[in-house]
A tleap script that builds the chain and sets N, CA, C and O, in Angstrom:
source leaprc.protein.ff14SB
mol = sequence {
  NMET THR ILE VAL ASP ARG LEU LYS LYS PHE
  LYS SER GLU LEU GLY LEU GLU ASN ASN LYS
  GLU MET ALA THR LEU LEU LYS ILE GLY GLU
  SER PHE TYR SER SER ILE GLU SER GLY LYS
  LYS PRO VAL SER LYS ASN VAL LEU GLN ARG
  LEU VAL VAL LEU SER LYS LEU PRO GLU GLU
  TYR TRP LYS TYR GLY ILE THR ASP GLU VAL
  GLU LEU ILE GLU LYS ARG GLU GLU PHE LYS
  CYS LEU LYS ASP ALA ILE ILE GLN LEU SER
  ASN ILE GLY LEU LEU LYS SER ASP SER LYS
  ASP PHE SER SER SER VAL GLU GLU VAL LEU
  ILE ALA ALA MET LYS ALA ASP VAL THR HIE
  ILE LEU ASP LYS GLN LYS ILE LYS LYS GLU
  THR ILE LYS GLY CASP
}
set mol.1.N position { 0.850 -1.180 0.000 }
set mol.1.CA position { 0.000 0.000 0.000 }
set mol.1.C position { 0.897 1.245 0.000 }
set mol.1.O position { 1.825 1.347 0.803 }
set mol.2.N position { 0.619 2.174 -0.892 }
set mol.2.CA position { 1.408 3.402 -1.004 }
set mol.2.C position { 0.811 4.506 -0.129 }
set mol.2.O position { -0.275 4.356 0.430 }
set mol.3.N position { 1.534 5.601 -0.024 }
set mol.3.CA position { 1.024 6.744 0.741 }
set mol.3.C position { -0.280 7.252 0.120 }
set mol.3.O position { -1.181 7.691 0.835 }
set mol.4.N position { -0.377 7.191 -1.197 }
set mol.4.CA position { -1.609 7.616 -1.876 }
set mol.4.C position { -2.764 6.692 -1.488 }
set mol.4.O position { -3.879 7.153 -1.244 }
set mol.5.N position { -2.492 5.390 -1.432 }
set mol.5.CA position { -3.526 4.435 -1.005 }
set mol.5.C position { -3.972 4.719 0.428 }
set mol.5.O position { -5.163 4.682 0.735 }
set mol.6.N position { -2.996 5.006 1.307 }
set mol.6.CA position { -3.332 5.306 2.705 }
set mol.6.C position { -4.137 6.600 2.799 }
set mol.6.O position { -5.041 6.719 3.626 }
set mol.7.N position { -3.806 7.557 1.955 }
set mol.7.CA position { -4.528 8.830 1.921 }
set mol.7.C position { -5.983 8.619 1.481 }
set mol.7.O position { -6.904 9.155 2.095 }
set mol.8.N position { -6.180 7.845 0.427 }
set mol.8.CA position { -7.537 7.548 -0.057 }
set mol.8.C position { -8.333 6.787 1.002 }
set mol.8.O position { -9.512 7.064 1.224 }
set mol.9.N position { -7.681 5.834 1.648 }
set mol.9.CA position { -8.342 5.048 2.694 }
set mol.9.C position { -8.768 5.951 3.848 }
set mol.9.O position { -9.877 5.821 4.368 }
set mol.10.N position { -7.887 6.864 4.245 }
set mol.10.CA position { -8.189 7.783 5.341 }
set mol.10.C position { -9.359 8.687 4.969 }
set mol.10.O position { -10.246 8.930 5.787 }
set mol.11.N position { -9.360 9.184 3.741 }
set mol.11.CA position { -10.467 10.025 3.268 }
set mol.11.C position { -11.779 9.253 3.352 }
set mol.11.O position { -12.798 9.788 3.790 }
set mol.12.N position { -11.746 8.011 2.935 }
set mol.12.CA position { -12.942 7.164 2.989 }
set mol.12.C position { -13.384 6.911 4.433 }
set mol.12.O position { -14.574 6.964 4.741 }
set mol.13.N position { -12.415 6.634 5.316 }
set mol.13.CA position { -12.737 6.393 6.728 }
set mol.13.C position { -13.372 7.615 7.382 }
set mol.13.O position { -14.196 7.488 8.288 }
set mol.14.N position { -12.983 8.795 6.919 }
set mol.14.CA position { -13.571 10.032 7.438 }
set mol.14.C position { -14.975 10.267 6.883 }
set mol.14.O position { -15.699 11.143 7.356 }
set mol.15.N position { -15.348 9.485 5.885 }
set mol.15.CA position { -16.667 9.640 5.276 }
set mol.15.C position { -16.746 10.821 4.324 }
set mol.15.O position { -17.833 11.325 4.041 }
set mol.16.N position { -15.603 11.260 3.832 }
set mol.16.CA position { -15.581 12.392 2.904 }
set mol.16.C position { -15.901 11.893 1.502 }
set mol.16.O position { -15.431 10.835 1.082 }
set mol.17.N position { -16.695 12.658 0.797 }
set mol.17.CA position { -17.173 12.209 -0.502 }
set mol.17.C position { -16.388 12.763 -1.679 }
set mol.17.O position { -16.486 12.244 -2.792 }
set mol.18.N position { -15.607 13.816 -1.443 }
set mol.18.CA position { -14.876 14.380 -2.571 }
set mol.18.C position { -13.537 14.972 -2.127 }
set mol.18.O position { -13.259 15.122 -0.938 }
set mol.19.N position { -12.728 15.299 -3.121 }
set mol.19.CA position { -11.393 15.833 -2.859 }
set mol.19.C position { -11.431 17.208 -2.203 }
set mol.19.O position { -10.540 17.559 -1.429 }
set mol.20.N position { -12.461 17.979 -2.513 }
set mol.20.CA position { -12.565 19.323 -1.938 }
set mol.20.C position { -12.657 19.254 -0.418 }
set mol.20.O position { -12.021 20.045 0.280 }
set mol.21.N position { -13.450 18.308 0.101 }
set mol.21.CA position { -13.597 18.172 1.558 }
set mol.21.C position { -12.262 17.798 2.210 }
set mol.21.O position { -11.905 18.332 3.260 }
set mol.22.N position { -11.533 16.877 1.577 }
set mol.22.CA position { -10.239 16.467 2.127 }
set mol.22.C position { -9.232 17.605 2.031 }
set mol.22.O position { -8.461 17.836 2.963 }
set mol.23.N position { -9.237 18.305 0.925 }
set mol.23.CA position { -8.331 19.441 0.748 }
set mol.23.C position { -8.589 20.504 1.813 }
set mol.23.O position { -7.651 21.088 2.356 }
set mol.24.N position { -9.853 20.748 2.105 }
set mol.24.CA position { -10.215 21.726 3.136 }
set mol.24.C position { -9.672 21.300 4.491 }
set mol.24.O position { -9.121 22.122 5.223 }
set mol.25.N position { -9.821 20.022 4.832 }
set mol.25.CA position { -9.287 19.522 6.106 }
set mol.25.C position { -7.773 19.685 6.191 }
set mol.25.O position { -7.228 19.998 7.249 }
set mol.26.N position { -7.103 19.468 5.064 }
set mol.26.CA position { -5.642 19.566 5.030 }
set mol.26.C position { -5.149 20.996 4.806 }
set mol.26.O position { -3.946 21.257 4.808 }
set mol.27.N position { -6.091 21.911 4.613 }
set mol.27.CA position { -5.777 23.329 4.393 }
set mol.27.C position { -4.898 23.537 3.160 }
set mol.27.O position { -3.920 24.284 3.180 }
set mol.28.N position { -5.287 22.843 2.086 }
set mol.28.CA position { -4.608 23.006 0.800 }
set mol.28.C position { -5.674 23.149 -0.285 }
set mol.28.O position { -6.855 22.899 -0.048 }
set mol.29.N position { -5.244 23.550 -1.463 }
set mol.29.CA position { -6.176 23.700 -2.571 }
set mol.29.C position { -6.656 22.355 -3.100 }
set mol.29.O position { -5.954 21.348 -3.017 }
set mol.30.N position { -7.860 22.364 -3.640 }
set mol.30.CA position { -8.446 21.133 -4.171 }
set mol.30.C position { -7.608 20.552 -5.308 }
set mol.30.O position { -7.405 19.339 -5.369 }
set mol.31.N position { -7.124 21.401 -6.205 }
set mol.31.CA position { -6.338 20.893 -7.337 }
set mol.31.C position { -5.010 20.307 -6.861 }
set mol.31.O position { -4.531 19.318 -7.416 }
set mol.32.N position { -4.414 20.919 -5.832 }
set mol.32.CA position { -3.167 20.382 -5.275 }
set mol.32.C position { -3.426 19.013 -4.652 }
set mol.32.O position { -2.658 18.072 -4.853 }
set mol.33.N position { -4.517 18.915 -3.892 }
set mol.33.CA position { -4.862 17.621 -3.285 }
set mol.33.C position { -5.119 16.574 -4.372 }
set mol.33.O position { -4.649 15.441 -4.267 }
set mol.34.N position { -5.859 16.949 -5.408 }
set mol.34.CA position { -6.158 16.010 -6.498 }
set mol.34.C position { -4.876 15.521 -7.166 }
set mol.34.O position { -4.771 14.355 -7.546 }
set mol.35.N position { -3.903 16.421 -7.308 }
set mol.35.CA position { -2.610 16.038 -7.890 }
set mol.35.C position { -1.871 15.046 -6.997 }
set mol.35.O position { -1.207 14.132 -7.486 }
set mol.36.N position { -1.992 15.234 -5.686 }
set mol.36.CA position { -1.369 14.292 -4.748 }
set mol.36.C position { -2.057 12.937 -4.849 }
set mol.36.O position { -1.400 11.904 -4.978 }
set mol.37.N position { -3.389 12.949 -4.788 }
set mol.37.CA position { -4.145 11.697 -4.790 }
set mol.37.C position { -3.986 10.929 -6.098 }
set mol.37.O position { -4.071 9.701 -6.110 }
set mol.38.N position { -3.760 11.634 -7.185 }
set mol.38.CA position { -3.565 10.956 -8.469 }
set mol.38.C position { -2.112 10.531 -8.672 }
set mol.38.O position { -1.785 9.881 -9.665 }
set mol.39.N position { -1.243 10.899 -7.732 }
set mol.39.CA position { 0.160 10.512 -7.820 }
set mol.39.C position { 1.007 11.431 -8.674 }
set mol.39.O position { 2.175 11.134 -8.929 }
set mol.40.N position { 0.441 12.544 -9.123 }
set mol.40.CA position { 1.187 13.484 -9.964 }
set mol.40.C position { 2.147 14.347 -9.153 }
set mol.40.O position { 3.175 14.793 -9.662 }
set mol.41.N position { 1.801 14.578 -7.883 }
set mol.41.CA position { 2.660 15.368 -6.994 }
set mol.41.C position { 2.909 14.561 -5.730 }
set mol.41.O position { 2.038 13.816 -5.280 }
set mol.42.N position { 4.110 14.712 -5.152 }
set mol.42.CA position { 4.386 14.012 -3.894 }
set mol.42.C position { 3.712 14.724 -2.720 }
set mol.42.O position { 3.356 15.899 -2.808 }
set mol.43.N position { 3.548 13.994 -1.635 }
set mol.43.CA position { 3.002 14.586 -0.412 }
set mol.43.C position { 4.099 15.452 0.199 }
set mol.43.O position { 5.177 14.956 0.525 }
set mol.44.N position { 3.823 16.738 0.352 }
set mol.44.CA position { 4.821 17.653 0.913 }
set mol.44.C position { 4.962 17.436 2.415 }
set mol.44.O position { 4.115 16.803 3.046 }
set mol.45.N position { 6.033 17.965 2.972 }
set mol.45.CA position { 6.270 17.859 4.420 }
set mol.45.C position { 5.117 18.503 5.189 }
set mol.45.O position { 4.676 17.965 6.204 }
set mol.46.N position { 4.626 19.651 4.714 }
set mol.46.CA position { 3.513 20.328 5.393 }
set mol.46.C position { 2.244 19.482 5.381 }
set mol.46.O position { 1.555 19.377 6.396 }
set mol.47.N position { 1.938 18.887 4.247 }
set mol.47.CA position { 0.750 18.035 4.152 }
set mol.47.C position { 0.936 16.807 5.039 }
set mol.47.O position { 0.001 16.375 5.713 }
set mol.48.N position { 2.133 16.253 5.037 }
set mol.48.CA position { 2.425 15.092 5.879 }
set mol.48.C position { 2.211 15.428 7.354 }
set mol.48.O position { 1.615 14.644 8.093 }
set mol.49.N position { 2.692 16.585 7.778 }
set mol.49.CA position { 2.510 16.998 9.174 }
set mol.49.C position { 1.030 17.195 9.495 }
set mol.49.O position { 0.584 16.851 10.590 }
set mol.50.N position { 0.280 17.735 8.565 }
set mol.50.CA position { -1.167 17.909 8.794 }
set mol.50.C position { -1.875 16.561 8.882 }
set mol.50.O position { -2.803 16.397 9.674 }
set mol.51.N position { -1.442 15.598 8.074 }
set mol.51.CA position { -2.017 14.251 8.142 }
set mol.51.C position { -1.744 13.606 9.495 }
set mol.51.O position { -2.616 12.953 10.067 }
set mol.52.N position { -0.533 13.793 10.001 }
set mol.52.CA position { -0.159 13.239 11.310 }
set mol.52.C position { -1.061 13.815 12.392 }
set mol.52.O position { -1.590 13.075 13.222 }
set mol.53.N position { -1.237 15.124 12.387 }
set mol.53.CA position { -2.069 15.784 13.401 }
set mol.53.C position { -3.530 15.367 13.252 }
set mol.53.O position { -4.188 15.033 14.238 }
set mol.54.N position { -4.025 15.386 12.047 }
set mol.54.CA position { -5.429 15.074 11.782 }
set mol.54.C position { -5.767 13.617 12.108 }
set mol.54.O position { -6.817 13.329 12.683 }
set mol.55.N position { -4.880 12.714 11.739 }
set mol.55.CA position { -5.154 11.281 11.898 }
set mol.55.C position { -4.708 10.718 13.246 }
set mol.55.O position { -5.158 9.652 13.664 }
set mol.56.N position { -3.817 11.450 13.919 }
set mol.56.CA position { -3.203 10.959 15.160 }
set mol.56.C position { -2.400 9.680 14.909 }
set mol.56.O position { -2.239 8.851 15.805 }
set mol.57.N position { -1.906 9.536 13.693 }
set mol.57.CA position { -1.045 8.418 13.319 }
set mol.57.C position { 0.357 8.960 13.073 }
set mol.57.O position { 0.500 10.095 12.617 }
set mol.58.N position { 1.400 8.175 13.363 }
set mol.58.CA position { 2.768 8.680 13.201 }
set mol.58.C position { 3.147 8.900 11.741 }
set mol.58.O position { 2.563 8.318 10.827 }
set mol.59.N position { 4.129 9.748 11.559 }
set mol.59.CA position { 4.636 10.050 10.218 }
set mol.59.C position { 5.078 8.774 9.500 }
set mol.59.O position { 4.900 8.640 8.289 }
set mol.60.N position { 5.647 7.851 10.249 }
set mol.60.CA position { 6.129 6.603 9.657 }
set mol.60.C position { 4.990 5.769 9.066 }
set mol.60.O position { 5.194 5.025 8.106 }
set mol.61.N position { 3.799 5.895 9.639 }
set mol.61.CA position { 2.646 5.209 9.041 }
set mol.61.C position { 2.386 5.779 7.650 }
set mol.61.O position { 2.221 5.035 6.683 }
set mol.62.N position { 2.352 7.093 7.563 }
set mol.62.CA position { 2.037 7.727 6.284 }
set mol.62.C position { 3.126 7.472 5.257 }
set mol.62.O position { 2.825 7.220 4.090 }
set mol.63.N position { 4.380 7.531 5.666 }
set mol.63.CA position { 5.480 7.350 4.723 }
set mol.63.C position { 5.686 5.889 4.323 }
set mol.63.O position { 5.883 5.579 3.148 }
set mol.64.N position { 5.636 4.988 5.323 }
set mol.64.CA position { 6.022 3.600 5.069 }
set mol.64.C position { 4.915 2.578 5.324 }
set mol.64.O position { 5.086 1.400 5.009 }
set mol.65.N position { 3.796 3.002 5.882 }
set mol.65.CA position { 2.718 2.075 6.188 }
set mol.65.C position { 2.936 1.283 7.464 }
set mol.65.O position { 2.295 0.254 7.675 }
set mol.66.N position { 3.830 1.753 8.311 }
set mol.66.CA position { 4.179 1.027 9.536 }
set mol.66.C position { 3.115 1.259 10.599 }
set mol.66.O position { 2.780 2.397 10.929 }
set mol.67.N position { 2.593 0.163 11.125 }
set mol.67.CA position { 1.631 0.252 12.228 }
set mol.67.C position { 2.115 -0.520 13.447 }
set mol.67.O position { 1.648 -0.270 14.558 }
set mol.68.N position { 3.042 -1.452 13.259 }
set mol.68.CA position { 3.587 -2.250 14.351 }
set mol.68.C position { 4.550 -1.398 15.180 }
set mol.68.O position { 5.458 -0.773 14.633 }
set mol.69.N position { 4.349 -1.376 16.496 }
set mol.69.CA position { 5.156 -0.516 17.371 }
set mol.69.C position { 6.641 -0.858 17.308 }
set mol.69.O position { 7.478 0.044 17.278 }
set mol.70.N position { 6.981 -2.145 17.287 }
set mol.70.CA position { 8.390 -2.549 17.224 }
set mol.70.C position { 9.002 -2.080 15.911 }
set mol.70.O position { 10.103 -1.529 15.895 }
set mol.71.N position { 8.297 -2.297 14.823 }
set mol.71.CA position { 8.800 -1.861 13.520 }
set mol.71.C position { 8.913 -0.339 13.469 }
set mol.71.O position { 9.852 0.199 12.881 }
set mol.72.N position { 7.965 0.344 14.080 }
set mol.72.CA position { 8.001 1.804 14.133 }
set mol.72.C position { 9.257 2.282 14.857 }
set mol.72.O position { 9.930 3.201 14.390 }
set mol.73.N position { 9.570 1.670 15.980 }
set mol.73.CA position { 10.766 2.042 16.743 }
set mol.73.C position { 12.022 1.770 15.928 }
set mol.73.O position { 12.954 2.574 15.928 }
set mol.74.N position { 12.046 0.633 15.233 }
set mol.74.CA position { 13.224 0.278 14.440 }
set mol.74.C position { 13.435 1.218 13.258 }
set mol.74.O position { 14.577 1.528 12.918 }
set mol.75.N position { 12.363 1.676 12.630 }
set mol.75.CA position { 12.465 2.496 11.413 }
set mol.75.C position { 12.574 3.998 11.681 }
set mol.75.O position { 13.028 4.754 10.823 }
set mol.76.N position { 12.159 4.423 12.864 }
set mol.76.CA position { 12.119 5.861 13.156 }
set mol.76.C position { 13.511 6.476 13.057 }
set mol.76.O position { 14.493 5.908 13.536 }
set mol.77.N position { 13.576 7.617 12.443 }
set mol.77.CA position { 14.821 8.357 12.269 }
set mol.77.C position { 15.389 8.762 13.631 }
set mol.77.O position { 14.652 9.180 14.524 }
set mol.78.N position { 16.713 8.631 13.776 }
set mol.78.CA position { 17.373 9.043 15.017 }
set mol.78.C position { 17.248 10.563 15.183 }
set mol.78.O position { 17.368 11.312 14.214 }
set mol.79.N position { 17.012 10.994 16.384 }
set mol.79.CA position { 16.909 12.412 16.754 }
set mol.79.C position { 15.838 13.159 15.956 }
set mol.79.O position { 15.952 14.363 15.727 }
set mol.80.N position { 14.810 12.441 15.541 }
set mol.80.CA position { 13.724 13.023 14.746 }
set mol.80.C position { 13.032 14.170 15.474 }
set mol.80.O position { 12.790 15.223 14.883 }
set mol.81.N position { 12.712 13.975 16.748 }
set mol.81.CA position { 11.999 15.017 17.500 }
set mol.81.C position { 12.844 16.274 17.643 }
set mol.81.O position { 12.348 17.388 17.475 }
set mol.82.N position { 14.120 16.089 17.952 }
set mol.82.CA position { 14.999 17.245 18.119 }
set mol.82.C position { 15.153 18.003 16.800 }
set mol.82.O position { 15.085 19.232 16.776 }
set mol.83.N position { 15.358 17.275 15.712 }
set mol.83.CA position { 15.476 17.923 14.399 }
set mol.83.C position { 14.207 18.710 14.065 }
set mol.83.O position { 14.272 19.866 13.647 }
set mol.84.N position { 13.055 18.066 14.258 }
set mol.84.CA position { 11.785 18.741 13.957 }
set mol.84.C position { 11.585 19.974 14.834 }
set mol.84.O position { 11.119 21.008 14.356 }
set mol.85.N position { 11.939 19.865 16.121 }
set mol.85.CA position { 11.788 21.001 17.040 }
set mol.85.C position { 12.681 22.159 16.612 }
set mol.85.O position { 12.246 23.310 16.598 }
set mol.86.N position { 13.922 21.859 16.264 }
set mol.86.CA position { 14.860 22.906 15.839 }
set mol.86.C position { 14.342 23.602 14.581 }
set mol.86.O position { 14.364 24.829 14.491 }
set mol.87.N position { 13.880 22.821 13.620 }
set mol.87.CA position { 13.364 23.401 12.372 }
set mol.87.C position { 12.143 24.275 12.646 }
set mol.87.O position { 12.055 25.395 12.142 }
set mol.88.N position { 11.205 23.771 13.438 }
set mol.88.CA position { 9.991 24.539 13.739 }
set mol.88.C position { 10.315 25.820 14.506 }
set mol.88.O position { 9.797 26.888 14.177 }
set mol.89.N position { 11.170 25.720 15.525 }
set mol.89.CA position { 11.540 26.911 16.308 }
set mol.89.C position { 12.263 27.931 15.440 }
set mol.89.O position { 12.065 29.137 15.588 }
set mol.90.N position { 13.092 27.448 14.546 }
set mol.90.CA position { 13.805 28.334 13.626 }
set mol.90.C position { 12.835 29.003 12.651 }
set mol.90.O position { 12.939 30.200 12.386 }
set mol.91.N position { 11.896 28.223 12.121 }
set mol.91.CA position { 10.924 28.763 11.160 }
set mol.91.C position { 10.060 29.868 11.751 }
set mol.91.O position { 9.676 30.800 11.044 }
set mol.92.N position { 9.752 29.772 13.036 }
set mol.92.CA position { 8.914 30.813 13.653 }
set mol.92.C position { 9.747 31.905 14.328 }
set mol.92.O position { 9.206 32.789 14.992 }
set mol.93.N position { 11.070 31.832 14.151 }
set mol.93.CA position { 11.946 32.900 14.618 }
set mol.93.C position { 12.341 32.851 16.082 }
set mol.93.O position { 12.911 33.813 16.595 }
set mol.94.N position { 12.051 31.754 16.765 }
set mol.94.CA position { 12.418 31.656 18.179 }
set mol.94.C position { 13.820 31.106 18.391 }
set mol.94.O position { 14.357 31.179 19.496 }
set mol.95.N position { 14.411 30.559 17.343 }
set mol.95.CA position { 15.747 29.981 17.433 }
set mol.95.C position { 16.557 30.494 16.255 }
set mol.95.O position { 16.178 30.321 15.097 }
set mol.96.N position { 17.685 31.131 16.573 }
set mol.96.CA position { 18.528 31.701 15.524 }
set mol.96.C position { 19.934 31.154 15.658 }
set mol.96.O position { 20.394 30.859 16.762 }
set mol.97.N position { 20.617 31.019 14.526 }
set mol.97.CA position { 21.946 30.408 14.523 }
set mol.97.C position { 22.981 31.221 15.294 }
set mol.97.O position { 23.962 30.658 15.779 }
set mol.98.N position { 22.784 32.522 15.417 }
set mol.98.CA position { 23.763 33.356 16.118 }
set mol.98.C position { 23.462 33.521 17.605 }
set mol.98.O position { 24.209 34.199 18.310 }
set mol.99.N position { 22.397 32.921 18.085 }
set mol.99.CA position { 22.000 33.063 19.487 }
set mol.99.C position { 22.412 31.840 20.288 }
set mol.99.O position { 22.163 30.702 19.889 }
set mol.100.N position { 23.049 32.094 21.428 }
set mol.100.CA position { 23.440 30.990 22.309 }
set mol.100.C position { 22.594 30.964 23.569 }
set mol.100.O position { 22.619 29.985 24.315 }
set mol.101.N position { 21.855 32.019 23.809 }
set mol.101.CA position { 20.955 32.074 24.958 }
set mol.101.C position { 19.536 31.816 24.465 }
set mol.101.O position { 19.035 32.499 23.573 }
set mol.102.N position { 18.902 30.815 25.067 }
set mol.102.CA position { 17.550 30.451 24.665 }
set mol.102.C position { 16.553 30.881 25.729 }
set mol.102.O position { 16.860 30.879 26.921 }
set mol.103.N position { 15.371 31.245 25.290 }
set mol.103.CA position { 14.310 31.562 26.248 }
set mol.103.C position { 13.901 30.276 26.962 }
set mol.103.O position { 14.199 29.175 26.500 }
set mol.104.N position { 13.225 30.428 28.080 }
set mol.104.CA position { 12.817 29.242 28.842 }
set mol.104.C position { 11.842 28.380 28.040 }
set mol.104.O position { 11.870 27.154 28.151 }
set mol.105.N position { 10.988 29.002 27.239 }
set mol.105.CA position { 10.040 28.207 26.441 }
set mol.105.C position { 10.764 27.413 25.353 }
set mol.105.O position { 10.393 26.274 25.069 }
set mol.106.N position { 11.791 28.004 24.744 }
set mol.106.CA position { 12.586 27.287 23.741 }
set mol.106.C position { 13.317 26.124 24.410 }
set mol.106.O position { 13.357 25.018 23.872 }
set mol.107.N position { 13.892 26.381 25.584 }
set mol.107.CA position { 14.581 25.317 26.320 }
set mol.107.C position { 13.626 24.172 26.654 }
set mol.107.O position { 13.997 23.003 26.543 }
set mol.108.N position { 12.410 24.497 27.057 }
set mol.108.CA position { 11.419 23.462 27.388 }
set mol.108.C position { 11.114 22.583 26.177 }
set mol.108.O position { 11.042 21.360 26.290 }
set mol.109.N position { 10.937 23.212 25.025 }
set mol.109.CA position { 10.639 22.456 23.805 }
set mol.109.C position { 11.817 21.554 23.440 }
set mol.109.O position { 11.626 20.384 23.109 }
set mol.110.N position { 13.033 22.100 23.501 }
set mol.110.CA position { 14.222 21.318 23.153 }
set mol.110.C position { 14.438 20.158 24.122 }
set mol.110.O position { 14.796 19.056 23.704 }
set mol.111.N position { 14.222 20.402 25.405 }
set mol.111.CA position { 14.375 19.337 26.404 }
set mol.111.C position { 13.336 18.244 26.182 }
set mol.111.O position { 13.660 17.058 26.249 }
set mol.112.N position { 12.103 18.630 25.921 }
set mol.112.CA position { 11.051 17.635 25.661 }
set mol.112.C position { 11.393 16.801 24.425 }
set mol.112.O position { 11.192 15.587 24.414 }
set mol.113.N position { 11.909 17.459 23.388 }
set mol.113.CA position { 12.295 16.746 22.164 }
set mol.113.C position { 13.447 15.788 22.443 }
set mol.113.O position { 13.442 14.651 21.970 }
set mol.114.N position { 14.433 16.245 23.209 }
set mol.114.CA position { 15.563 15.371 23.545 }
set mol.114.C position { 15.113 14.177 24.371 }
set mol.114.O position { 15.582 13.061 24.147 }
set mol.115.N position { 14.215 14.391 25.319 }
set mol.115.CA position { 13.700 13.282 26.133 }
set mol.115.C position { 12.995 12.249 25.254 }
set mol.115.O position { 13.174 11.045 25.438 }
set mol.116.N position { 12.206 12.718 24.314 }
set mol.116.CA position { 11.513 11.797 23.405 }
set mol.116.C position { 12.518 11.001 22.578 }
set mol.116.O position { 12.342 9.803 22.360 }
set mol.117.N position { 13.575 11.674 22.118 }
set mol.117.CA position { 14.594 10.986 21.324 }
set mol.117.C position { 15.399 10.002 22.163 }
set mol.117.O position { 15.729 8.915 21.690 }
set mol.118.N position { 15.717 10.366 23.393 }
set mol.118.CA position { 16.438 9.452 24.287 }
set mol.118.C position { 15.588 8.209 24.544 }
set mol.118.O position { 16.093 7.087 24.499 }
set mol.119.N position { 14.310 8.407 24.811 }
set mol.119.CA position { 13.400 7.275 25.030 }
set mol.119.C position { 13.378 6.367 23.805 }
set mol.119.O position { 13.416 5.143 23.930 }
set mol.120.N position { 13.316 6.970 22.629 }
set mol.120.CA position { 13.317 6.191 21.385 }
set mol.120.C position { 14.595 5.368 21.250 }
set mol.120.O position { 14.538 4.181 20.929 }
set mol.121.N position { 15.735 5.987 21.493 }
set mol.121.CA position { 17.018 5.283 21.358 }
set mol.121.C position { 17.113 4.136 22.363 }
set mol.121.O position { 17.576 3.048 22.020 }
set mol.122.N position { 16.681 4.371 23.594 }
set mol.122.CA position { 16.701 3.309 24.606 }
set mol.122.C position { 15.751 2.169 24.227 }
set mol.122.O position { 16.086 0.997 24.398 }
set mol.123.N position { 14.572 2.514 23.716 }
set mol.123.CA position { 13.628 1.484 23.262 }
set mol.123.C position { 14.224 0.668 22.116 }
set mol.123.O position { 14.062 -0.551 22.059 }
set mol.124.N position { 14.908 1.347 21.217 }
set mol.124.CA position { 15.527 0.679 20.076 }
set mol.124.C position { 16.617 -0.287 20.545 }
set mol.124.O position { 16.722 -1.406 20.043 }
set mol.125.N position { 17.426 0.156 21.512 }
set mol.125.CA position { 18.470 -0.712 22.063 }
set mol.125.C position { 17.851 -1.935 22.739 }
set mol.125.O position { 18.350 -3.052 22.598 }
set mol.126.N position { 16.779 -1.717 23.461 }
set mol.126.CA position { 16.096 -2.815 24.152 }
set mol.126.C position { 15.595 -3.855 23.148 }
set mol.126.O position { 15.745 -5.058 23.365 }
set mol.127.N position { 15.006 -3.391 22.062 }
set mol.127.CA position { 14.506 -4.305 21.031 }
set mol.127.C position { 15.656 -5.086 20.409 }
set mol.127.O position { 15.533 -6.288 20.172 }
set mol.128.N position { 16.779 -4.408 20.142 }
set mol.128.CA position { 17.940 -5.093 19.565 }
set mol.128.C position { 18.449 -6.175 20.508 }
set mol.128.O position { 18.763 -7.283 20.072 }
set mol.129.N position { 18.530 -5.861 21.800 }
set mol.129.CA position { 18.993 -6.846 22.786 }
set mol.129.C position { 18.048 -8.036 22.843 }
set mol.129.O position { 18.492 -9.183 22.904 }
set mol.130.N position { 16.744 -7.767 22.822 }
set mol.130.CA position { 15.753 -8.849 22.858 }
set mol.130.C position { 15.822 -9.703 21.602 }
set mol.130.O position { 15.625 -10.917 21.660 }
set mol.131.N position { 16.097 -9.077 20.477 }
set mol.131.CA position { 16.216 -9.807 19.216 }
set mol.131.C position { 17.441 -10.711 19.245 }
set mol.131.O position { 17.386 -11.858 18.800 }
set mol.132.N position { 18.543 -10.190 19.770 }
set mol.132.CA position { 19.777 -10.979 19.865 }
set mol.132.C position { 19.570 -12.171 20.797 }
set mol.132.O position { 20.007 -13.279 20.488 }
set mol.133.N position { 18.910 -11.954 21.928 }
set mol.133.CA position { 18.639 -13.039 22.881 }
set mol.133.C position { 17.752 -14.104 22.258 }
set mol.133.O position { 17.917 -15.294 22.525 }
set mol.134.N position { 16.813 -13.672 21.428 }
set mol.134.CA position { 15.866 -14.593 20.808 }
set mol.134.C position { 16.472 -15.440 19.705 }
set mol.134.O position { 15.930 -16.492 19.366 }
set mol.135.N position { 17.596 -14.996 19.135 }
set mol.135.CA position { 18.226 -15.736 18.020 }
set mol.135.C position { 18.985 -16.925 18.475 }
set mol.135.O position { 19.563 -17.639 17.656 }
savepdb mol mol.pdb
quit
């Protein structure tokens, strides 16, 4: 199943009858959505993030079709949360390359992202150890 198939399935599960309704939910134009659904255009990072929020499913589900928690942990990009947090904070102007002093809210976001990434890495190590023991 491709990302386009998962997108069509999700639209159907929502009970949406046309591309305009789905485009509205994703906050994109109908023609852009139609191009994505027909496979003419790739799913952009912004659309992918909106799908994650709207569906409450991880990015890895949309990209790779992963639903198994163990497989999700194994496939998830290292330091994904921290990278995403840095990009988002930078995009909204709260984090700049020339600044070494961060506001408390920026620090909170970065710490939360690092904690999530540390948890992921530890979970990944645990799975590897269990796999080795099982072999």
